[in-house]
Structures are given as structure tokens and as C-alpha cells.
Short mmCIF file of the C-alpha atoms (twelve columns), coordinates in Angstrom:
data_MODEL
# 
_entry.id   MODEL 
# 
loop_
_atom_site.group_PDB 
_atom_site.id 
_atom_site.type_symbol 
_atom_site.label_atom_id 
_atom_site.label_alt_id 
_atom_site.label_comp_id 
_atom_site.label_asym_id 
_atom_site.label_seq_id 
_atom_site.Cartn_x 
_atom_site.Cartn_y 
_atom_site.Cartn_z 
_atom_site.pdbx_PDB_model_num 
ATOM 1   C CA . MET A 1   41.758 -16.528 -9.042  1 
ATOM 2   C CA . THR A 2   41.683 -12.752 -8.700  1 
ATOM 3   C CA . ALA A 3   40.709 -10.983 -5.491  1 
ATOM 4   C CA . ALA A 4   37.445 -9.846  -7.120  1 
ATOM 5   C CA . HIS A 5   36.564 -13.429 -8.064  1 
ATOM 6   C CA . GLN A 6   37.420 -14.611 -4.547  1 
ATOM 7   C CA . ARG A 7   35.104 -11.936 -3.088  1 
ATOM 8   C CA . GLY A 8   32.341 -12.948 -5.503  1 
ATOM 9   C CA . ALA A 9   32.720 -16.622 -4.599  1 
ATOM 10  C CA . ARG A 10  32.643 -15.742 -0.889  1 
ATOM 11  C CA . ARG A 11  29.409 -13.770 -1.353  1 
ATOM 12  C CA . GLU A 12  27.891 -16.670 -3.287  1 
ATOM 13  C CA . ARG A 13  28.754 -19.028 -0.398  1 
ATOM 14  C CA . GLN A 14  27.260 -16.545 2.070   1 
ATOM 15  C CA . THR A 15  24.093 -16.229 -0.023  1 
ATOM 16  C CA . ALA A 16  23.778 -20.013 -0.182  1 
ATOM 17  C CA . ALA A 17  24.162 -20.225 3.601   1 
ATOM 18  C CA . LEU A 18  21.504 -17.525 4.152   1 
ATOM 19  C CA . VAL A 19  18.895 -19.518 2.218   1 
ATOM 20  C CA . ASP A 20  20.058 -22.954 3.431   1 
ATOM 21  C CA . GLY A 21  21.137 -23.685 -0.136  1 
ATOM 22  C CA . VAL A 22  24.130 -24.993 -2.053  1 
ATOM 23  C CA . ARG A 23  26.465 -22.825 -4.108  1 
ATOM 24  C CA . VAL A 24  26.914 -23.845 -7.731  1 
ATOM 25  C CA . VAL A 25  30.620 -24.349 -8.457  1 
ATOM 26  C CA . ARG A 26  31.348 -23.676 -12.115 1 
ATOM 27  C CA . PRO A 27  34.275 -22.773 -14.350 1 
ATOM 28  C CA . ARG A 28  34.911 -19.063 -14.682 1 
ATOM 29  C CA . GLY A 29  32.857 -17.551 -17.478 1 
ATOM 30  C CA . GLU A 30  30.261 -20.348 -17.529 1 
ATOM 31  C CA . SER A 31  26.667 -19.139 -17.288 1 
ATOM 32  C CA . ALA A 32  24.971 -20.877 -14.351 1 
ATOM 33  C CA . PRO A 33  23.014 -19.885 -11.250 1 
ATOM 34  C CA . ASP A 34  25.025 -18.833 -8.199  1 
ATOM 35  C CA . VAL A 35  22.982 -21.083 -5.897  1 
ATOM 36  C CA . GLU A 36  20.963 -24.219 -6.608  1 
ATOM 37  C CA . PRO A 37  17.176 -23.716 -6.491  1 
ATOM 38  C CA . VAL A 38  15.858 -23.687 -2.917  1 
ATOM 39  C CA . THR A 39  12.395 -24.822 -1.863  1 
ATOM 40  C CA . LEU A 40  11.203 -22.629 1.002   1 
ATOM 41  C CA . PRO A 41  9.046  -24.012 3.829   1 
ATOM 42  C CA . SER A 42  6.027  -22.463 2.042   1 
ATOM 43  C CA . GLY A 43  6.739  -24.647 -1.000  1 
ATOM 44  C CA . VAL A 44  7.867  -21.681 -3.128  1 
ATOM 45  C CA . VAL A 45  11.048 -22.349 -5.108  1 
ATOM 46  C CA . ILE A 46  13.548 -19.495 -5.295  1 
ATOM 47  C CA . LEU A 47  16.699 -19.154 -7.390  1 
ATOM 48  C CA . PRO A 48  19.067 -16.849 -5.475  1 
ATOM 49  C CA . GLU A 49  21.461 -14.615 -7.403  1 
ATOM 50  C CA . SER A 50  24.303 -12.937 -5.532  1 
ATOM 51  C CA . LYS A 51  25.590 -9.455  -6.381  1 
ATOM 52  C CA . ALA A 52  28.093 -7.297  -4.554  1 
ATOM 53  C CA . ARG A 53  29.042 -3.683  -4.993  1 
ATOM 54  C CA . ARG A 54  31.565 -1.512  -3.221  1 
ATOM 55  C CA . LYS A 55  28.770 0.801   -2.044  1 
ATOM 56  C CA . PRO A 56  25.217 -0.460  -1.599  1 
ATOM 57  C CA . LEU A 57  22.495 1.620   -3.179  1 
ATOM 58  C CA . ALA A 58  22.372 4.622   -0.856  1 
ATOM 59  C CA . THR A 59  18.803 5.575   -1.753  1 
ATOM 60  C CA . ALA A 60  17.497 2.036   -1.199  1 
ATOM 61  C CA . GLU A 61  19.307 1.874   2.160   1 
ATOM 62  C CA . ARG A 62  17.738 5.189   3.194   1 
ATOM 63  C CA . TRP A 63  14.261 3.944   2.203   1 
ATOM 64  C CA . LEU A 64  14.791 0.742   4.167   1 
ATOM 65  C CA . ARG A 65  15.938 2.608   7.294   1 
ATOM 66  C CA . GLN A 66  12.832 4.788   6.983   1 
ATOM 67  C CA . ALA A 67  10.544 1.730   6.893   1 
ATOM 68  C CA . GLU A 68  12.386 0.092   9.815   1 
ATOM 69  C CA . GLY A 69  12.213 3.291   11.860  1 
ATOM 70  C CA . TYR A 70  8.420  3.367   11.989  1 
ATOM 71  C CA . LEU A 71  8.159  0.177   14.033  1 
ATOM 72  C CA . PRO A 72  11.425 -1.077  15.565  1 
ATOM 73  C CA . GLY A 73  11.587 -4.862  15.520  1 
ATOM 74  C CA . ALA A 74  9.345  -5.190  12.459  1 
ATOM 75  C CA . ALA A 75  10.803 -6.262  9.115   1 
ATOM 76  C CA . GLY A 76  11.173 -3.187  6.929   1 
ATOM 77  C CA . VAL A 77  10.225 -3.883  3.330   1 
ATOM 78  C CA . VAL A 78  10.496 -1.387  0.462   1 
ATOM 79  C CA . PHE A 79  8.451  -1.773  -2.733  1 
ATOM 80  C CA . VAL A 80  9.968  0.064   -5.714  1 
ATOM 81  C CA . TYR A 81  8.143  0.730   -8.973  1 
ATOM 82  C CA . ALA A 82  9.218  2.234   -12.268 1 
ATOM 83  C CA . THR A 83  6.857  4.927   -13.517 1 
ATOM 84  C CA . GLY A 84  4.000  3.190   -15.320 1 
ATOM 85  C CA . GLN A 85  5.079  -0.273  -14.176 1 
ATOM 86  C CA . ARG A 86  2.487  -2.821  -13.076 1 
ATOM 87  C CA . ALA A 87  2.509  -3.169  -9.289  1 
ATOM 88  C CA . ALA A 88  3.109  -6.923  -9.527  1 
ATOM 89  C CA . ASP A 89  6.336  -6.257  -11.466 1 
ATOM 90  C CA . GLY A 90  7.867  -3.929  -8.867  1 
ATOM 91  C CA . LEU A 91  10.928 -4.806  -6.855  1 
ATOM 92  C CA . VAL A 92  11.018 -5.661  -3.159  1 
ATOM 93  C CA . ILE A 93  13.983 -4.680  -0.995  1 
ATOM 94  C CA . LEU A 94  14.556 -6.124  2.476   1 
ATOM 95  C CA . ARG A 95  17.450 -7.196  4.637   1 
ATOM 96  C CA . ALA A 96  18.658 -10.797 4.372   1 
ATOM 97  C CA . SER A 97  17.798 -11.367 8.042   1 
ATOM 98  C CA . ALA A 98  14.213 -10.211 7.403   1 
ATOM 99  C CA . PHE A 99  14.015 -12.439 4.328   1 
ATOM 100 C CA . ARG A 100 15.032 -15.467 6.420   1 
ATOM 101 C CA . ARG A 101 12.209 -14.746 8.887   1 
ATOM 102 C CA . ILE A 102 9.618  -14.024 6.187   1 
ATOM 103 C CA . ALA A 103 10.601 -17.127 4.203   1 
ATOM 104 C CA . GLY A 104 10.299 -19.358 7.270   1 
ATOM 105 C CA . LEU A 105 14.001 -20.222 7.353   1 
ATOM 106 C CA . GLU A 106 14.353 -18.755 10.847  1 
ATOM 107 C CA . ALA A 107 11.921 -18.342 13.719  1 
ATOM 108 C CA . PRO A 108 10.570 -14.788 13.895  1 
ATOM 109 C CA . ASP A 109 11.515 -12.507 16.741  1 
ATOM 110 C CA . ALA A 110 8.799  -11.413 19.129  1 
ATOM 111 C CA . GLN A 111 6.614  -9.153  17.018  1 
ATOM 112 C CA . PRO A 112 6.056  -5.596  18.194  1 
ATOM 113 C CA . PRO A 113 2.472  -4.467  18.766  1 
ATOM 114 C CA . LEU A 114 0.935  -2.675  15.795  1 
ATOM 115 C CA . PRO A 115 0.360  0.984   16.678  1 
ATOM 116 C CA . PHE A 116 -1.249 1.907   13.363  1 
ATOM 117 C CA . ALA A 117 -4.911 1.526   12.453  1 
ATOM 118 C CA . LYS A 118 -5.688 -1.420  10.164  1 
ATOM 119 C CA . GLY A 119 -7.416 -0.937  6.857   1 
ATOM 120 C CA . GLY A 120 -5.583 2.235   5.790   1 
ATOM 121 C CA . ARG A 121 -5.490 2.349   2.034   1 
# 
């Protein structure tokens, strides 16, 4: 097994652990999910896919830090849309630790008070 395949397998194991799931072990080259489907406490079933890159997307990281900076302790979440794309088809970017809290896999930290007015559209 090459070093790249070992890194990929390690990330798949880490992804499985983050979602309390089980990694799918398969022969190299076989098309199969990285992690078995996971039923979240909400009843929603997710199918995690693990990807790794030498450098994470710098722009997405900057956007996420911006969102997190507005209210320390809150889960920063970035919604990304292609021009003309339906809002429901956009992508959501958040840290794995925030995902665990949002998905109910981990108890949330004490939530910071909300300094912003509600109802802003």
C-alpha cells in the first residue's frame, strides 16, 4: 500500500470515528462508500465521504474564520452558492467539531449570548 493510500485510509478511519460510524474496507479500485451509512440522533441518515488535500481550500477557510469571528463559541457555518443555483442546492461548510454538535453526536458547549437582533433578513 502506498503512502498516499495509507493516508487516505487513515482519513477514512478518522471520518468514521467523527460520525460514530464504521469505515468500509474494500479492495483498492472498488467503488464503495468510505463509511457505512450513519443514522444521526435526529433520524437523518448520512453517507460520509472522506477527501484530503495537501492544502485545504484557502478561500473556504477564510470564510469560515470570518463567520466564527463574529460570535466566538458559536458554530461558524458557510453557505456557498454557484451563480444562478437554487438555494437548496448550495453547499454548507463547517468544521467537523461543529458538525458533531449540530448533528447531536456530542453535547453542545455553553452557547454564547446572541448580540444581534433577531429577524434580520
